[in-house]
C-alpha positions, -999 to +999 in steps of 0.1 A: +112-444-492+087-426-471+087-405-441+063-417-413+058-410-376+074-434-353+040-433-334+021-446-366+044-475-373+024-510-376+037-544-386+059-554-416+076-522-418+113-517-425+138-490-419+150-474-450+178-451-438+203-457-408+199-443-376+231-426-363+244-412-331+261-378-330+295-394-339+281-410-370+280-444-356+251-465-369+228-472-340+201-489-361+209-503-398+187-496-428+167-527-436+159-535-399+122-546-391+105-520-370+092-542-343+076-528-311+108-529-292+127-514-318+101-486-321+103-481-285+140-477-288+138-451-315+113-431-289+140-434-263+168-421-290+145-389-293+135-397-329+099-388-339+102-397-378+120-421-398+122-433-434+106-467-442+108-490-474+082-486-498+084-501-534+066-472-550+089-445-537+122-464-537+140-439-559+134-409-536+170-396-525+179-376-495+209-354-497+224-345-462+230-310-452+264-316-439+291-342-444+296-367-417+330-355-411+318-319-405+290-331-383+314-353-361+338-324-357+313-299-347+301-323-321+336-331-308+347-295-305+313-285-288+317-315-264+351-307-253+346-271-249+312-273-232+325-301-208+354-279-197+329-256-184+314-283-163+347-294-151+354-257-139+322-257-118+340-260-084+362-230-096+353-195-084+352-182-120+344-211-147+362-205-179+353-216-212+388-217-229+378-209-265+414-198-272+424-233-270+400-244-297+396-213-317+410-227-349+389-256-347+356-237-337+363-213-368+372-242-393+338-260-383+317-229-390+335-223-422+328-258-435+291-255-423+289-222-445+307-238-474+284-267-475+252-247-471+264-223-500+269-253-522+234-264-518+205-255-543+181-270-521+164-254-489+176-269-455+160-301-442+172-314-409+142-336-404+157-359-430+187-367-408+181-397-385+204-387-354+199-397-320+200-371-294+229-381-274+230-348-258+202-324-267+223-294-262+249-302-287+223-315-313+203-283-308+232-259-309+244-274-342+207-273-357+205-237-345+239-230-362+227-244-396+195-228-394+211-194-385+237-195-413+209-205-439+189-174-428+222-153-429+226-163-464+193-150-474+200-114-459+220-092-486+235-068-458+257-093-439+295-095-448+314-128-450+330-118-415+296-111-399+282-145-413+313-163-397+307-144-364+269-154-361+280-190-369+302-188-337+275-173-318+249-198-327+272-228-320+278-212-286+245-195-278+236-222-251+268-227-234+255-211-202+233-242-198+263-261-186+261-242-155+224-251-150+218-280-125+210-313-144+178-317-124+164-283-138+180-289-173+165-323-179+132-321-159+106-340-179+076-318-165+069-283-163+094-262-144+083-243-111+085-204-113+119-206-090+132-234-116+124-213-147+141-183-132+172-205-127+170-219-162+166-183-178+200-172-161+216-194-187+217-165-211+236-142-187+260-170-176+268-176-211+274-141-219+297-138-188+316-169-200+320-158-236+327-121-231+360-128-214+373-150-241+401-134-261+397-141-299+358-145-297+339-116-312+320-097-285+289-103-309+291-140-302+287-132-265+256-111-272+242-141-292+243-161-259+227-131-240+199-120-263+186-151-281+156-151-258+148-114-261+118-105-281+106-073-301+078-066-278+099-067-248+085-099-236+117-118-238+146-122-212+168-115-195+168-079-201+133-072-219+149-055-246+126-041-274+130-036-311+164-024-324+178-027-287+183-063-297+214-070-319+204-086-353+223-116-343+201-121-315+170-115-335+181-142-361+193-169-335+160-165-315+141-174-348+163-205-352+163-215-317+125-215-315+119-235-346+145-260-337+128-264-303+094-271-315+107-293-346+126-315-322+114-343-302+115-337-264+106-357-232+075-337-227+064-331-265+063-346-297+082-328-326+063-307-350+067-310-388+086-279-406+053-263-417+038-265-382+069-250-366+067-221-392+030-213-381+045-209-345+070-183-359+043-166-379+021-163-347+048-140-333+056-123-366+061-085-359+056-088-324+081-113-311+101-118-343+110-097-371+087-102-402+114-098-427+136-125-411+109-150-408+100-146-444+136-151-453+138-180-429+108-196-446+127-195-481+157-210-465+142-243-451+121-270-465+086-268-455+076-302-466+103-328-461+109-353-488+093-385-484+063-366-467+027-379-476+004-350-485-029-343-500-037-316-525-066-294-525-081-314-555-081-345-535-049-361-551-025-379-527+014-380-532+048-382-517+072-352-518+099-367-541+120-334-547+124-298-535+123-268-557+149-241-553+137-208-540+101-221-534+103-240-501+065-245-500+060-258-534+078-290-539+076-318-566+052-347-557+049-381-568+011-386-571+000-420-560-036-416-556-064-400-577-101-400-572-097-423-542-080-449-563-042-460-562-024-454-594-008-484-611+016-457-629+025-429-605+033-395-620+050-363-610+035-331-604+057-299-600+038-275-574+061-246-586+045-250-622+011-263-615+001-233-594-037-239-593-034-266-566-021-265-529-010-288-502-042-292-481-031-319-455+000-338-445+001-372-430+029-396-417+006-426-410+006-459-428-029-459-438-040-462-474-009-477-488 
């Protein structure tokens, strides 16, 4: 199977992987023909890329980062807790009620940590064809996965700190439950006044979380500081450098990366290597360079199934990932010297170091 942009899909193309909702229920089965109405539906579900059937690449296998059970429980516990905040909007002082679900939150975070630790491959969430039933929940889970993957690349974090940052990442956007929906889901650019209200989600989240018994105060600071930047250009307090907690710095990187690599109403999702370019543009000014370098090693740069061109002109499909070398995958070469190969062959870019990926493509041309 191959990874393609939904925007590039033409006729006689069939889905190779199920499209699921956040509860793991099948919305669109593998084998379905991607007709114009179905393509339109994929757009409405917030899906930018899909896997399609392709005889030459039918042995490519995708390993999910999380089990379906863990993903469902994560969405369930977030939904219950976050929606409780909404119900309390009429109260003078909305409460989060973390103590009622503390064991479930901790259990989910520990499951995610265990499953990430068990992987040899880097993290690749683009391979998960999940509809964005609720962007905040999807984003919060993705940020948790990315943050924990980054934390495991840092040698100075204890298991307790790793668990705490996992909780903080899962809850970092809880303050958005107190932002008016008209602003939260506005498809166009926010006005200055609306953006001021949107930015308040950091302080609102902090106030909710800091009062919760059983929740580490560092988790509350994750909500407060994930939009702070090294050079003081962030919000809400314009903190600089070491004034920002390391958890805030780490979640800030994961937050930006997931935001730009996720499909939104107003913007198409970027591919992973494009998202990393955004982070590198802020390296040393907005984000810690060390953390960006570690993050780069924790995630997949070129997703499995992606079509790429090499500097020597060969065309191939990413078929495997190399451990610890996220930007040097194994390719299945399909085209050489402008001609399709009758017998494709593999090239391991971690071994063949004289060639590089020059260009990526998710269209159906040339196949």
